[in-house]
C-alpha positions as CSV (number, residue, x, y, z in Angstrom):
1,M,0.0,0.0,0.0
2,A,1.6,3.3,-1.1
3,E,0.8,7.0,-1.4
4,W,3.3,9.5,-2.6
5,R,3.1,13.3,-2.0
6,L,5.0,14.7,-5.0
7,F,5.5,18.3,-3.8
8,D,7.1,20.3,-1.0
9,G,5.4,23.2,0.8
10,P,1.7,23.9,1.3
11,A,0.6,23.7,-2.4
12,P,2.3,23.5,-5.8
13,S,1.7,26.2,-8.4
14,F,0.1,23.6,-10.7
15,S,-2.7,22.9,-8.1
16,T,-4.1,26.5,-8.1
17,L,-7.2,27.8,-9.7
18,P,-5.3,30.3,-12.0
19,F,-3.3,27.3,-13.4
20,F,-6.3,25.3,-14.1
21,A,-8.2,28.2,-15.6
22,A,-5.4,29.1,-18.0
23,H,-4.6,25.5,-19.0
24,P,-5.0,24.9,-22.7
25,W,-7.4,22.3,-24.1
26,V,-5.6,19.1,-25.0
27,P,-7.4,16.9,-27.6
28,P,-8.1,13.5,-26.1
29,E,-6.2,11.7,-28.8
30,H,-3.0,13.4,-27.5
31,Q,-3.5,12.1,-24.0
32,A,-2.0,8.7,-23.4
33,G,-4.6,6.2,-22.2
34,H,-7.5,8.6,-22.5
35,A,-9.9,6.3,-24.3
36,D,-9.0,3.4,-22.0
37,R,-9.6,5.3,-18.7
38,T,-12.8,7.0,-20.1
39,A,-14.2,3.7,-21.1
40,M,-13.4,2.2,-17.7
41,A,-15.1,5.1,-15.9
42,A,-18.1,5.0,-18.3
43,G,-18.5,1.2,-17.8
44,L,-18.4,1.5,-14.0
45,I,-20.9,4.4,-14.1
46,G,-23.2,2.2,-16.1
47,K,-23.0,-0.5,-13.4
48,V,-23.6,2.0,-10.6
49,I,-26.7,3.3,-12.4
50,G,-28.0,-0.3,-12.6
51,W,-27.2,-1.1,-9.0
52,H,-28.2,2.1,-7.2
53,H,-30.4,4.0,-9.8
54,P,-29.2,7.6,-9.2
55,A,-31.3,10.1,-11.2
56,T,-28.5,12.7,-11.5
57,L,-24.8,12.8,-12.0
58,S,-22.3,15.7,-11.6
59,D,-18.8,15.3,-13.0
60,L,-16.3,17.4,-11.1
61,G,-13.2,18.5,-13.0
62,C,-14.8,17.2,-16.2
63,G,-12.3,18.7,-18.7
64,D,-14.0,19.0,-22.1
65,G,-16.8,16.7,-21.2
66,A,-15.4,13.6,-22.8
67,L,-16.9,11.3,-20.0
68,L,-20.3,13.1,-20.2
69,A,-20.3,12.4,-24.0
70,W,-19.5,8.7,-23.3
71,I,-22.5,8.3,-20.9
72,A,-24.9,10.4,-22.8
73,D,-27.2,7.4,-23.6
74,L,-27.4,6.3,-19.9
75,P,-30.6,7.0,-18.0
76,V,-29.2,9.8,-15.8
77,R,-29.3,13.6,-16.0
78,A,-25.6,14.6,-16.1
79,W,-23.6,17.8,-16.0
80,G,-20.1,18.8,-15.2
81,Y,-17.8,21.5,-13.8
82,D,-14.4,22.6,-14.9
83,A,-12.1,25.6,-14.2
84,G,-10.5,25.5,-17.7
85,K,-12.0,28.2,-19.9
86,M,-11.0,26.4,-23.1
87,N,-12.3,23.1,-21.8
88,V,-15.7,24.7,-21.1
89,S,-15.7,26.3,-24.5
90,V,-15.1,23.0,-26.3
91,A,-17.7,21.2,-24.2
92,T,-20.3,23.9,-24.8
93,F,-19.6,23.8,-28.6
94,R,-20.3,20.1,-28.4
95,G,-23.7,20.7,-26.7
96,L,-22.6,19.3,-23.3
97,D,-23.8,20.8,-20.0
98,V,-20.4,21.9,-18.7
99,R,-20.2,24.9,-16.4
100,E,-17.1,27.0,-15.5
101,A,-16.4,26.8,-11.8
102,D,-13.9,26.1,-9.1
103,I,-14.7,22.6,-7.9
104,L,-13.2,23.5,-4.5
105,G,-15.5,26.5,-4.1
106,P,-19.1,26.9,-3.0
107,G,-22.3,27.0,-5.1
108,L,-22.0,23.8,-7.0
109,E,-25.0,21.6,-7.8
110,Y,-24.2,18.1,-6.9
111,G,-25.8,15.0,-8.4
112,E,-26.8,11.9,-6.5
113,L,-23.7,10.3,-8.1
114,I,-20.6,12.4,-8.1
115,T,-17.7,11.5,-10.5
116,C,-14.2,12.9,-10.3
117,C,-11.9,11.4,-13.0
118,E,-8.2,12.2,-13.3
119,V,-8.6,15.1,-10.8
120,L,-7.5,14.0,-7.3
121,E,-3.8,13.6,-8.3
122,H,-3.8,17.3,-9.3
123,L,-5.1,18.7,-6.0
124,A,-2.9,19.9,-3.0
125,D,-5.4,18.2,-0.6
126,P,-7.3,15.4,-2.1
127,H,-8.0,13.9,1.3
128,G,-9.8,17.0,2.5
129,F,-11.6,17.4,-0.8
130,L,-13.1,13.9,-0.5
131,R,-14.2,14.6,3.1
132,T,-16.2,17.6,2.1
133,L,-18.1,16.0,-0.8
134,P,-21.8,15.5,-0.2
135,G,-24.1,12.8,-1.5
136,R,-24.1,9.0,-1.3
137,L,-22.3,7.7,-4.4
138,L,-18.9,8.5,-5.7
139,V,-16.8,7.2,-8.7
140,L,-13.2,8.2,-8.8
141,T,-10.4,7.5,-11.3
142,S,-6.6,8.3,-11.2
143,P,-3.4,6.8,-12.5
144,A,-2.4,3.5,-10.9
145,A,1.2,3.0,-12.1
146,E,2.8,6.3,-11.1
147,T,5.2,6.5,-8.2
148,G,7.4,8.9,-6.3
149,D,10.0,8.7,-9.0
150,W,7.9,8.2,-12.1
151,H,4.9,10.5,-12.6
152,Y,3.5,13.4,-14.7
153,E,5.2,16.7,-13.8
154,H,1.9,18.3,-12.9
155,H,0.6,15.6,-10.5
156,A,0.8,16.4,-6.8
157,W,0.0,12.8,-5.6
158,A,0.3,9.2,-6.7
159,W,-1.2,6.0,-5.4
160,D,-1.0,2.3,-6.0
161,M,-4.4,0.6,-5.8
162,P,-4.3,-0.3,-2.1
163,G,-3.1,3.2,-1.3
164,Y,-5.9,4.7,-3.4
165,R,-8.6,2.7,-1.6
166,A,-7.1,3.6,1.8
167,M,-7.2,7.3,0.9
168,V,-10.9,7.1,0.0
169,T,-11.9,5.1,3.1
170,G,-9.8,7.4,5.3
171,A,-11.9,10.3,4.0
172,G,-15.1,8.6,5.3
173,W,-16.3,6.6,2.3
174,D,-16.7,2.8,1.9
175,V,-15.1,1.4,-1.2
176,Q,-17.5,-1.1,-2.8
177,H,-15.8,-1.8,-6.1
178,S,-12.3,-1.3,-7.5
179,I,-11.0,-1.9,-11.0
180,R,-7.9,-1.2,-13.1
181,C,-7.2,-0.8,-16.9
182,D,-4.1,-0.6,-19.0
183,G,-3.3,2.8,-20.4
184,G,-0.6,2.2,-23.0
185,M,2.9,3.5,-22.7
186,N,4.0,6.8,-21.3
187,T,7.3,8.7,-20.7
188,F,8.1,10.7,-17.6
189,G,11.6,12.0,-16.8
190,G,13.0,10.3,-19.8
191,I,11.8,6.8,-18.6
192,R,9.2,4.9,-20.7
193,R,6.9,2.6,-18.8
194,A,3.5,1.0,-19.0
195,Q,0.8,3.3,-17.7
196,S,-2.4,2.1,-16.0
197,F,-5.5,3.7,-14.4
198,Q,-7.7,2.8,-11.5
199,A,-11.3,3.4,-10.6
200,V,-13.3,3.0,-7.4
201,L,-17.0,3.1,-6.5
202,A,-17.5,4.4,-3.0
203,V,-20.6,5.0,-0.9
204,K,-21.3,6.9,2.2
205,P,-21.7,4.5,5.2
């Protein structure tokens, strides 16, 4: 079981609202493993809807709405929030309900199912963030193969699968389901390795 804090000091510059707001849109085909991890999340969400029947879903840190597009045919009303102005513009152009907002701030409308995909590893305090989330159902995804010495330069945290589950349970959620998918090859710090991603379904006890 492992968790790596990848920065020194109170918060890295790449975990701030101005950084996220100004970040350029990156087409999904230029993101290693994007299709694999999105398909994994969409498949898990489909199962959650079948098991728990939530009527609404809010996707926090939804980027350009790629996951919302994948689940558009599922029987759930879904919307998302992202701080990236270009991400919101792309999503709006595609007809998706994506709203510009700070996911750490007040005033969000939360669904019965909250999803947060490829977000926690960017936050200065993912543990505190999870503790503040309302609702009863939660789907999370993050990289599963990154470590203290092999990770994306703008990630603030890394976890193996047991460490990820421990973080979620430590924040007051019960992990009900945990899965992993391959994510192709990636290169960090000049080292090329196999990337993978993990997802969990958690419920409020």
